[in-house]
Each structure stands twice: as structure tokens, then as C-alpha cells.
Residue frames relative to the residue before (quaternion, step in Angstrom):
aa qw qx qy qz dx dy dz
M 1.0000 0.0000 0.0000 0.0000 0.00 0.00 0.00
P 0.5337 -0.6574 0.4177 0.3294 3.62 -0.87 0.91
F 0.6018 -0.5695 0.4250 0.3645 3.53 -1.20 0.61
G 0.7746 0.3412 -0.2591 0.4653 3.57 -1.01 0.83
F 0.5917 0.5722 -0.3841 0.4182 3.59 1.21 -0.20
A 0.2447 -0.7531 0.5949 0.1382 3.55 -1.11 0.76
T 0.4233 -0.7068 0.5056 0.2561 3.57 -0.84 0.97
L 0.0866 -0.8294 0.5517 0.0160 3.57 -0.75 1.04
A 0.8094 0.2019 -0.0968 0.5429 3.61 1.02 -0.53
G 0.7534 0.4117 -0.2953 0.4192 3.53 -1.26 0.47
R 0.8064 0.2295 -0.1136 0.5331 3.61 0.90 -0.88
Y 0.3616 0.7436 -0.4856 0.2837 3.57 1.25 0.31
R 0.3067 -0.7618 0.5456 0.1672 3.56 -0.78 1.05
Q 0.2088 -0.7925 0.5660 0.0897 3.54 -0.45 1.23
P 0.5184 -0.6171 0.4728 0.3563 3.66 -0.96 0.72
P 0.6200 -0.5709 0.3785 0.3828 3.60 -1.05 0.69
S 0.5128 -0.6417 0.4720 0.3202 3.56 -1.04 0.79
G 0.6949 0.4534 -0.3456 0.4383 3.55 -1.17 0.62
L 0.5870 0.5652 -0.3737 0.4432 3.59 1.24 -0.32
T 0.4828 -0.6558 0.4976 0.2987 3.56 -1.15 0.64
M 0.0785 -0.7973 0.5985 0.0018 3.55 -0.84 1.04
Y 0.3407 -0.7178 0.5672 0.2168 3.56 -1.18 0.61
R 0.0001 0.7846 -0.6191 0.0334 3.54 -0.98 0.92
A 0.1698 -0.8014 0.5696 0.0668 3.57 -0.79 1.04
I 0.1233 -0.7626 0.6318 0.0636 3.55 -1.07 0.83
K 0.2105 -0.7892 0.5713 0.0807 3.54 -0.77 1.11
V 0.0197 -0.8022 0.5957 -0.0349 3.58 -0.75 1.08
R 0.4710 -0.6526 0.5151 0.2947 3.54 -1.21 0.54
I 0.1084 -0.7837 0.6092 0.0548 3.56 -0.97 0.87
Y 0.2346 -0.7826 0.5707 0.0828 3.54 -1.18 0.72
P 0.1032 -0.8273 0.5502 0.0473 3.61 0.14 1.23
T 0.5006 -0.6171 0.5122 0.3259 3.55 -1.21 0.54
D 0.6983 -0.4402 0.3348 0.4543 3.58 -1.28 0.11
E 0.6520 0.5106 -0.3108 0.4664 3.58 1.00 -0.83
Q 0.6665 0.4912 -0.2985 0.4748 3.59 0.99 -0.82
E 0.6097 0.5414 -0.3500 0.4611 3.61 1.07 -0.67
T 0.6398 0.5177 -0.3208 0.4688 3.58 1.00 -0.81
Y 0.6671 0.4929 -0.2989 0.4719 3.57 0.96 -0.88
L 0.6489 0.5123 -0.3217 0.4615 3.60 0.97 -0.81
A 0.6152 0.5402 -0.3460 0.4583 3.59 1.03 -0.76
Q 0.6394 0.5150 -0.3185 0.4737 3.58 1.04 -0.80
C 0.6694 0.5000 -0.2950 0.4636 3.59 0.96 -0.90
F 0.6182 0.5344 -0.3432 0.4630 3.59 1.00 -0.79
G 0.6804 0.4927 -0.2867 0.4605 3.57 0.92 -0.93
N 0.6561 0.5227 -0.3128 0.4456 3.59 0.98 -0.86
T 0.6995 0.4600 -0.2797 0.4700 3.57 0.84 -0.95
R 0.6224 0.5277 -0.3413 0.4666 3.59 1.07 -0.69
W 0.6536 0.5009 -0.3115 0.4743 3.59 0.96 -0.87
L 0.6647 0.5066 -0.3095 0.4535 3.60 0.91 -0.89
W 0.6212 0.5370 -0.3378 0.4600 3.60 0.99 -0.80
N 0.6940 0.4736 -0.2785 0.4653 3.58 0.82 -1.00
Y 0.6359 0.5273 -0.3282 0.4582 3.60 1.02 -0.78
M 0.7012 0.4637 -0.2687 0.4702 3.58 0.84 -0.99
L 0.6181 0.5378 -0.3434 0.4592 3.58 1.05 -0.71
N 0.6663 0.4856 -0.2995 0.4801 3.56 0.95 -0.88
A 0.6566 0.5156 -0.3143 0.4518 3.61 0.93 -0.88
T 0.6624 0.5034 -0.3027 0.4649 3.57 0.98 -0.84
T 0.6488 0.5200 -0.3120 0.4596 3.58 0.99 -0.84
V 0.6573 0.4994 -0.3060 0.4743 3.58 0.97 -0.88
A 0.6574 0.5132 -0.3133 0.4542 3.60 0.93 -0.90
Y 0.6501 0.5175 -0.3184 0.4563 3.59 1.01 -0.78
K 0.6601 0.5051 -0.3100 0.4615 3.59 1.00 -0.80
E 0.7164 0.4620 -0.2519 0.4580 3.58 1.03 -0.81
T 0.8210 0.2448 -0.0885 0.5082 3.58 0.94 -0.90
G 0.4749 -0.6673 0.4487 0.3577 3.57 1.20 -0.36
K 0.7182 0.3257 -0.2339 0.5687 3.57 1.33 0.10
G 0.3739 -0.7224 0.5392 0.2184 3.54 -1.05 0.82
L 0.6023 -0.5401 0.4322 0.3984 3.56 -1.32 -0.14
S 0.3704 -0.7106 0.5535 0.2271 3.56 -0.92 0.91
K 0.6807 -0.4585 0.3503 0.4513 3.57 -1.26 0.11
A 0.6406 0.5275 -0.3278 0.4516 3.59 0.98 -0.83
A 0.6513 0.5109 -0.3123 0.4661 3.58 1.00 -0.82
M 0.6602 0.4950 -0.3105 0.4720 3.59 1.00 -0.79
D 0.6357 0.5304 -0.3297 0.4537 3.59 1.02 -0.77
K 0.6277 0.5424 -0.3368 0.4453 3.60 1.08 -0.67
L 0.6416 0.5302 -0.3229 0.4505 3.58 1.17 -0.51
L 0.5382 0.6807 -0.3854 0.3138 3.58 1.16 -0.56
P 0.6680 0.4991 -0.3407 0.4343 3.69 0.73 -0.87
G 0.6641 0.5022 -0.3049 0.4624 3.60 0.96 -0.84
L 0.6491 0.5134 -0.3150 0.4646 3.57 1.02 -0.79
K 0.6360 0.5326 -0.3278 0.4521 3.59 1.04 -0.76
K 0.6552 0.4934 -0.3115 0.4798 3.57 1.09 -0.71
E 0.6808 0.4852 -0.2850 0.4688 3.57 1.00 -0.81
Y 0.7724 0.1620 -0.0760 0.6094 3.58 1.05 -0.85
E 0.2687 -0.8217 0.4826 0.1406 3.56 0.06 1.33
W 0.6209 0.5657 -0.3433 0.4202 3.58 1.06 -0.69
L 0.5570 0.6157 -0.3947 0.3936 3.59 1.19 -0.44
G 0.6656 0.5247 -0.2962 0.4404 3.58 1.11 -0.65
L 0.4832 0.6656 -0.4426 0.3572 3.60 1.25 -0.05
A 0.6400 0.4957 -0.3242 0.4895 3.59 1.16 -0.53
Y 0.6043 -0.5595 0.4239 0.3770 3.56 -1.17 0.61
S 0.5754 -0.6531 0.3689 0.3261 3.59 -0.84 1.01
Q 0.6938 0.4768 -0.2920 0.4540 3.61 0.91 -0.87
V 0.5573 0.5751 -0.3902 0.4544 3.58 1.22 -0.38
L 0.6609 0.4893 -0.2972 0.4852 3.58 1.01 -0.82
Q 0.6469 0.5145 -0.3196 0.4633 3.59 1.00 -0.79
R 0.6097 0.5519 -0.3508 0.4479 3.56 1.12 -0.61
V 0.5813 0.5769 -0.3734 0.4358 3.59 1.13 -0.56
T 0.6773 0.4742 -0.2954 0.4786 3.59 0.90 -0.91
F 0.6179 0.5392 -0.3440 0.4572 3.60 1.07 -0.68
N 0.6876 0.4792 -0.2849 0.4652 3.59 0.86 -0.96
L 0.6528 0.5065 -0.3207 0.4631 3.59 0.98 -0.79
S 0.6380 0.5190 -0.3218 0.4690 3.57 1.01 -0.82
S 0.6512 0.5050 -0.3048 0.4774 3.59 1.00 -0.83
A 0.6253 0.5440 -0.3354 0.4479 3.59 1.05 -0.76
F 0.6653 0.4884 -0.3037 0.4760 3.59 0.99 -0.80
V 0.6192 0.5335 -0.3431 0.4629 3.59 1.02 -0.75
N 0.6714 0.4925 -0.2931 0.4699 3.58 0.92 -0.92
F 0.6339 0.5328 -0.3331 0.4510 3.60 1.06 -0.72
F 0.7193 0.4480 -0.2629 0.4612 3.58 0.80 -0.99
E 0.6811 0.4424 -0.2949 0.5034 3.59 1.21 -0.38
G 0.5619 -0.6748 0.3448 0.3317 3.57 1.29 0.30
R 0.5039 0.6764 -0.4189 0.3363 3.61 1.18 0.34
T 0.8054 0.0873 -0.0331 0.5853 3.58 1.18 -0.39
K 0.6039 -0.5578 0.4240 0.3799 3.55 -1.33 0.05
F 0.6844 -0.4611 0.3596 0.4356 3.55 -1.34 0.16
P 0.5534 -0.6319 0.4174 0.3469 3.64 -0.91 0.85
N 0.3076 -0.7556 0.5568 0.1563 3.53 -1.08 0.82
F 0.5354 -0.5718 0.4981 0.3720 3.54 -1.28 0.34
K 0.4183 -0.7175 0.5063 0.2320 3.56 -1.06 0.78
S 0.2915 -0.7558 0.5703 0.1366 3.54 -1.15 0.77
K 0.5135 -0.6399 0.4758 0.3170 3.56 -1.19 0.55
H 0.6240 0.5202 -0.3389 0.4744 3.58 1.27 -0.19
G 0.7567 0.3704 -0.2736 0.4640 3.56 -1.12 0.61
K 0.8044 -0.2864 0.2170 0.4732 3.54 -1.27 -0.46
Q 0.1071 -0.7740 0.6232 0.0339 3.57 -1.06 0.91
S 0.0373 0.8178 -0.5724 0.0458 3.60 -1.03 0.69
I 0.0799 -0.7422 0.6616 0.0711 3.51 -1.37 0.45
Q 0.2725 -0.7691 0.5594 0.1460 3.57 -1.23 0.47
Y 0.1729 -0.7374 0.6452 0.1002 3.51 -1.15 0.84
P 0.2667 -0.8177 0.4872 0.1514 3.63 -0.46 1.11
Q 0.8153 -0.0189 0.0383 0.5774 3.64 1.12 -0.47
N 0.7313 0.4268 -0.3298 0.4174 3.55 -1.43 -0.10
I 0.5037 0.6138 -0.4376 0.4219 3.56 1.04 0.87
K 0.1631 -0.7801 0.5982 0.0838 3.56 -1.04 0.78
L 0.2401 -0.7483 0.6035 0.1351 3.55 -0.92 0.99
L 0.0292 -0.8011 0.5969 -0.0317 3.56 -0.75 1.10
P 0.0820 -0.8478 0.5224 0.0411 3.62 0.43 1.19
E 0.6066 0.5664 -0.3669 0.4203 3.61 1.09 -0.60
D 0.7319 0.3578 -0.2128 0.5394 3.59 1.21 -0.54
S 0.3892 -0.7467 0.4487 0.2995 3.60 1.36 0.01
V 0.6008 0.5205 -0.3860 0.4681 3.55 0.92 0.94
I 0.2168 -0.7040 0.6521 0.1794 3.52 -1.40 0.30
K 0.2548 -0.7670 0.5725 0.1381 3.56 -0.88 0.98
F 0.1313 -0.7948 0.5914 0.0360 3.55 -0.58 1.23
P 0.5124 -0.6453 0.4607 0.3299 3.59 -1.11 0.57
G 0.7472 0.4112 -0.2834 0.4384 3.55 -1.31 0.21
S 0.8203 -0.2860 0.2060 0.4504 3.54 -1.20 -0.60
L 0.5645 0.6357 -0.3904 0.3533 3.60 1.17 -0.39
G 0.1487 -0.8528 0.4888 0.1082 3.59 0.97 -0.85
L 0.7925 -0.2787 0.2373 0.4878 3.55 -1.20 -0.68
M 0.0285 -0.7974 0.6028 -0.0058 3.56 -0.98 0.89
K 0.4901 -0.6718 0.4794 0.2805 3.54 -0.89 1.00
T 0.0343 -0.8189 0.5703 -0.0539 3.57 -0.82 1.06
G 0.2895 -0.7376 0.5818 0.1831 3.56 -1.10 0.71
F 0.1109 -0.7941 0.5967 0.0319 3.58 -0.21 1.29
H 0.1039 -0.8468 0.5213 0.0208 3.58 -0.14 1.30
K 0.7722 0.2120 -0.1540 0.5788 3.59 1.25 -0.04
T 0.6371 -0.5405 0.3881 0.3890 3.55 -1.26 0.39
I 0.3994 -0.7109 0.5305 0.2316 3.54 -0.95 0.94
P 0.4705 -0.6856 0.4668 0.3011 3.64 -0.78 0.93
D 0.4397 -0.6645 0.5375 0.2759 3.53 -1.18 0.65
A 0.4769 0.6353 -0.4486 0.4095 3.55 0.47 1.26
K 0.5880 -0.5724 0.4424 0.3618 3.54 -1.30 0.36
F 0.1986 -0.7690 0.5928 0.1338 3.57 -0.98 0.82
T 0.3927 -0.7672 0.4768 0.1728 3.54 -1.02 0.91
T 0.8115 -0.0282 0.0483 0.5816 3.60 0.82 -0.94
V 0.1752 -0.7333 0.6428 0.1357 3.53 -1.32 0.42
T 0.1539 -0.7988 0.5800 0.0441 3.56 -0.69 1.16
I 0.1794 -0.7628 0.6140 0.0947 3.57 -0.78 1.05
A 0.0106 -0.8130 0.5805 -0.0438 3.56 -0.75 1.07
K 0.1789 -0.7361 0.6419 0.1187 3.52 -1.19 0.71
N 0.2998 -0.7758 0.5318 0.1596 3.57 -0.60 1.15
A 0.6939 -0.4836 0.3393 0.4117 3.53 -1.31 0.24
D 0.6643 0.5009 -0.3059 0.4628 3.59 1.18 -0.50
G 0.6030 -0.6135 0.3355 0.3840 3.60 1.27 0.15
K 0.5685 0.5967 -0.3874 0.4132 3.60 1.25 0.00
Y 0.3152 -0.7601 0.5476 0.1519 3.53 -1.12 0.78
Y 0.0442 -0.7861 0.6165 -0.0054 3.55 -1.09 0.83
A 0.2029 -0.7370 0.6285 0.1438 3.53 -1.30 0.49
S 0.1590 -0.7744 0.6083 0.0703 3.56 -0.84 1.03
I 0.1478 -0.8089 0.5682 0.0296 3.56 -0.53 1.26
L 0.1977 -0.8020 0.5582 0.0787 3.58 -0.61 1.17
F 0.1480 -0.8075 0.5699 0.0362 3.56 -0.58 1.25
N 0.2518 -0.7338 0.6172 0.1309 3.51 -1.23 0.68
Q 0.1945 0.8115 -0.5191 0.1848 3.59 -0.15 1.25
E 0.5797 -0.5884 0.4363 0.3568 3.53 -1.26 0.41
N 0.5122 -0.6545 0.4672 0.3017 3.54 -1.08 0.78
E 0.2616 -0.7536 0.5854 0.1448 3.54 -1.00 0.91
P 0.4419 -0.7112 0.4720 0.2759 3.62 -0.71 1.00
V 0.2282 -0.7601 0.5972 0.1162 3.55 -1.09 0.81
V 0.2037 -0.7843 0.5799 0.0841 3.55 -0.83 1.05
A 0.4316 -0.6976 0.5097 0.2595 3.59 -0.83 1.00
V 0.2374 -0.7964 0.5448 0.1120 3.58 -0.82 1.00
R 0.7872 0.1463 -0.0927 0.5919 3.59 1.23 -0.04
E 0.6429 -0.5169 0.3905 0.4085 3.56 -1.30 0.12
A 0.6550 -0.5339 0.3697 0.3863 3.53 -1.29 0.37
I 0.1302 -0.7459 0.6455 0.1002 3.54 -1.23 0.59
G 0.3646 -0.7145 0.5489 0.2349 3.56 -1.27 0.25
V 0.1381 -0.7709 0.6172 0.0750 3.55 -1.15 0.65
D 0.1000 -0.7964 0.5962 0.0139 3.54 -0.83 1.06
L 0.3652 -0.7026 0.5652 0.2315 3.56 -1.05 0.79
G 0.1549 -0.8244 0.5418 0.0536 3.55 -0.58 1.17
L 0.5701 -0.5774 0.4586 0.3624 3.54 -1.36 0.04
N 0.7298 0.3953 -0.2251 0.5104 3.55 0.97 -0.85
N 0.7696 0.2045 -0.1096 0.5949 3.58 1.16 -0.66
F 0.5782 -0.6015 0.4145 0.3634 3.56 -1.07 0.69
A 0.7975 -0.0788 0.0907 0.5912 3.58 0.89 -0.95
I 0.0849 -0.7660 0.6365 0.0307 3.55 -1.13 0.79
T 0.2894 -0.7659 0.5480 0.1714 3.59 -0.78 0.99
S 0.6382 -0.5328 0.3961 0.3898 3.55 -1.29 0.32
E 0.6352 0.5142 -0.3274 0.4743 3.59 1.27 -0.23
G 0.6119 -0.5905 0.3342 0.4066 3.58 1.29 -0.01
S 0.4895 0.6560 -0.4433 0.3654 3.62 1.23 -0.01
K 0.1717 -0.7914 0.5830 0.0656 3.55 -1.03 0.87
Y 0.0941 -0.7878 0.6086 0.0132 3.55 -1.04 0.87
D 0.0893 -0.8124 0.5763 0.0000 3.55 -0.85 1.05
L 0.5287 -0.5870 0.5099 0.3404 3.52 -1.25 0.53
P 0.5378 -0.5943 0.4672 0.3732 3.63 -1.17 0.42
K 0.1563 -0.8653 0.4697 0.0783 3.56 0.48 1.28
K 0.6451 0.5298 -0.3384 0.4343 3.61 0.93 -0.84
Q 0.6790 0.4870 -0.2902 0.4665 3.56 0.90 -0.92
L 0.6730 0.4935 -0.2963 0.4645 3.58 0.95 -0.87
T 0.6281 0.5371 -0.3337 0.4535 3.60 1.02 -0.79
K 0.6508 0.5147 -0.3050 0.4675 3.57 0.99 -0.89
L 0.6768 0.4865 -0.2912 0.4696 3.58 0.96 -0.87
E 0.6323 0.5329 -0.3316 0.4543 3.58 1.03 -0.78
K 0.6442 0.5063 -0.3204 0.4754 3.60 0.99 -0.80
N 0.6349 0.5291 -0.3212 0.4623 3.56 1.03 -0.83
R 0.6624 0.4984 -0.3065 0.4678 3.59 0.95 -0.86
K 0.6334 0.5407 -0.3313 0.4435 3.57 1.00 -0.81
R 0.6386 0.5212 -0.3232 0.4649 3.59 1.01 -0.82
K 0.6898 0.4776 -0.2789 0.4673 3.55 0.91 -0.94
Q 0.6230 0.5306 -0.3427 0.4614 3.60 1.08 -0.62
K 0.6243 0.5270 -0.3370 0.4679 3.60 1.06 -0.69
K 0.6497 0.5008 -0.3154 0.4771 3.59 1.00 -0.81
L 0.6400 0.5263 -0.3205 0.4590 3.57 1.05 -0.79
A 0.6495 0.5399 -0.3181 0.4306 3.59 0.98 -0.85
K 0.6470 0.5321 -0.3170 0.4447 3.59 1.15 -0.57
K 0.6586 0.4714 -0.3057 0.5006 3.58 1.22 -0.41
T 0.1285 -0.8608 0.4919 0.0248 3.56 0.05 1.34
D 0.6122 0.5454 -0.3601 0.4451 3.60 1.18 -0.44
K 0.2881 -0.8127 0.4844 0.1477 3.58 -0.20 1.29
A 0.6693 0.5000 -0.3029 0.4586 3.60 1.19 -0.37
S 0.5451 0.6518 -0.3924 0.3523 3.60 1.23 -0.21
K 0.5622 -0.6059 0.4528 0.3343 3.56 -1.19 0.62
N 0.6192 0.5600 -0.3453 0.4287 3.59 1.03 -0.74
R 0.6429 0.5077 -0.3254 0.4724 3.59 1.03 -0.75
R 0.6421 0.5182 -0.3267 0.4609 3.61 0.99 -0.81
K 0.6428 0.5153 -0.3176 0.4695 3.57 1.04 -0.79
A 0.6619 0.4988 -0.3027 0.4707 3.58 0.96 -0.87
K 0.6396 0.5226 -0.3217 0.4628 3.57 1.03 -0.77
L 0.6397 0.5237 -0.3193 0.4633 3.57 1.06 -0.75
L 0.6303 0.5313 -0.3304 0.4597 3.59 1.03 -0.76
V 0.6380 0.5098 -0.3228 0.4784 3.60 1.01 -0.78
A 0.6540 0.5184 -0.3096 0.4557 3.58 0.97 -0.86
K 0.6426 0.5269 -0.3284 0.4489 3.60 1.00 -0.77
V 0.6605 0.4877 -0.3104 0.4791 3.60 0.96 -0.82
S 0.6414 0.5215 -0.3213 0.4620 3.59 0.98 -0.84
S 0.6393 0.5190 -0.3157 0.4714 3.57 1.05 -0.78
K 0.6303 0.5316 -0.3225 0.4649 3.57 1.04 -0.78
I 0.6419 0.5179 -0.3178 0.4677 3.59 0.96 -0.85
A 0.6567 0.5096 -0.3083 0.4626 3.57 0.95 -0.89
R 0.6654 0.5020 -0.3093 0.4578 3.61 0.96 -0.82
V 0.6193 0.5346 -0.3438 0.4610 3.60 1.05 -0.71
R 0.6644 0.4930 -0.2986 0.4758 3.58 0.95 -0.87
E 0.6565 0.5080 -0.3115 0.4625 3.59 0.93 -0.87
D 0.6395 0.5271 -0.3253 0.4554 3.58 1.01 -0.82
F 0.6428 0.5211 -0.3189 0.4622 3.59 0.99 -0.85
L 0.6928 0.4707 -0.2794 0.4694 3.60 0.86 -0.97
H 0.6157 0.5466 -0.3427 0.4524 3.57 1.07 -0.72
K 0.6956 0.4547 -0.2746 0.4836 3.59 0.91 -0.89
L 0.6312 0.5336 -0.3366 0.4511 3.58 1.04 -0.75
S 0.6732 0.5087 -0.3001 0.4449 3.58 0.94 -0.86
R 0.7183 0.3943 -0.2410 0.5201 3.58 1.26 -0.29
T 0.3931 0.7026 -0.4832 0.3440 3.56 1.28 0.38
P 0.5488 -0.6150 0.4372 0.3598 3.65 -0.88 0.82
G 0.7639 0.3086 -0.2581 0.5045 3.55 -0.79 1.05
I 0.7627 0.2347 -0.1608 0.5808 3.59 1.23 -0.38
R 0.2970 0.8034 -0.4815 0.1858 3.57 1.18 0.37
K 0.8157 0.1309 -0.0403 0.5621 3.61 0.93 -0.82
P 0.6144 -0.2862 -0.7352 -0.0107 1.51 -1.85 1.66
S 0.4699 -0.7209 0.4276 0.2766 3.57 -0.62 1.08
H 0.6136 0.5763 -0.3682 0.3948 3.62 1.05 -0.64
L 0.5846 0.5639 -0.3832 0.4398 3.59 1.16 -0.45
C 0.6362 0.5234 -0.3291 0.4615 3.56 1.02 -0.76
R 0.6433 0.5110 -0.3285 0.4660 3.55 1.01 -0.75
R 0.6253 0.5372 -0.3409 0.4519 3.58 1.06 -0.68
F 0.6123 0.5647 -0.3578 0.4221 3.57 1.03 -0.75
G 0.7120 0.4690 -0.2654 0.4501 3.57 1.03 -0.72
S 0.5813 0.6032 -0.3799 0.3923 3.58 1.20 -0.27
């Protein structure tokens, strides 16, 4: 095999069958105006709770040498709900998920897997998690959430796996679009190689070249056009210096929409490339090449 080529097919080591694997499916959701208002409240509540608990844990660690465990943070929740009544507007398990995620973040930090947790900002992507009591109704194109959120229109663009799902994450991107990421817990299905291994090299003139001579390129014309469009909108945004003005917020949203479009074009290309005959497995390697 030529120097610089990475083996992508034929010799991929699949995890043993029978093991539990996590698989996430991302779907577009369409909340009503009332649901958008409620989600905005939930985003703010969970963001405030994360920052409060992060600060409390940091202070406790500096004073005592020990941080707050998840159980300790959960004990603070009832008192906080009484002191800040608006905090109780969010679904209770959504708030408990914040303490779980923060506790996991600290565990990962102390075990050297990630950086120290950061405070969350109201700008950019916002998200909340529902750990249970959710019903997927693809035949009706809706997801039923617990509490005040209720039924939400959903675009199920692919078949839902016949497996148990653990959490559903609702996210609002910077471009204003809402998505739900459904995490499934299913058994691993063994993959059998249907051909010999091939090599894939990342080139300068072409995105990828296989050892068989096949060449694959990004949609350069479309990306170039979008990049120019984003550059124009960024220049207009830079001229609006008043950060509190509505015009600046509108210009910032336009930049976010173009950036989101560019990201989707790249993801679509990598998704199709990873499913091209001869480069089907392992698809996650192809996605890494594009990062």
C-alpha cells in the first residue's frame, strides 16, 4: 500500500456482537410560539442552575478541598426553588439532569479526559435534556414531552431503531432552528467485510483519493458561494457596533444561518462519502478527516 494511505475497509475491527452500543438520531422539531417561550425559560433556568452549581462547587473545593457531589447538589434544589420561584417552571428532571452532567464533567476533568467545566452563556447554542417519560410517535410526526411542553411537531427523516432510548436533548442552534437528539441503547450488530481493504489518502487537490484511483471532492462551487455570502454578511455585522440594537441581532442571525448552511453542506458530503461503496466502514474515520 502506498505511503500515506490509511486503511478504511476490510480490516476494520468491529466490537464484539452482543455488546450494548449507543446510537443518536437527530431530528428537526417545530415548536409553537408558546412552546418556544417555554423552551426559552427552560434554557435560561438550566443555564443559571449550571452556573450556580459550578460556582458553588468551585468555592467549596477551595475552602474544604472537596467539591459538591451530585447528591449534595440535588439537596440544594428544593431550597433554590423556594428562593427563586421561576426556577420551578422547568421540568424537575431537566434540572436534575444539570447536576448529573456537571458531576460527570468534574469526574472527566479529574480523570484527565477533558478540561475544567466552563460557565454557560446565553449566546449561541442552548440545550436541555429529558431523561425519561417521553413518547416517540413517528406515525403522527410528533414527540410527546412530559410537563408543560407536551406534543411537539417533529420531522422523522429516518426509521427509528427498535431499541430503548435513554435521553432526548432539545437544542436551539445559533440560527434559531430547533433539533432533538434521541440517544438509543441497542445491541451491536456485527459487520462482515464484503471486499479486501483499500487505502484512502487526503490530498491537496482532492479531498480524498483511494488506492484504486477514485477521487472525491468537496462541493467547492457551492461552498465558495456560501463563503462569499458569509463574508459579505460578516462585514455588514462588523459595521453595527451597538450590541444592544435589533439591527445587530438581525445581522448576527443572518451570519449564523449562512454558517449553519455551510456546516450542513459539509456534513451532507461526509455522510454520503462514508456510505460510498468501498468506503462504507468505518464511517467515523471519514468524518474525522473532514474535521
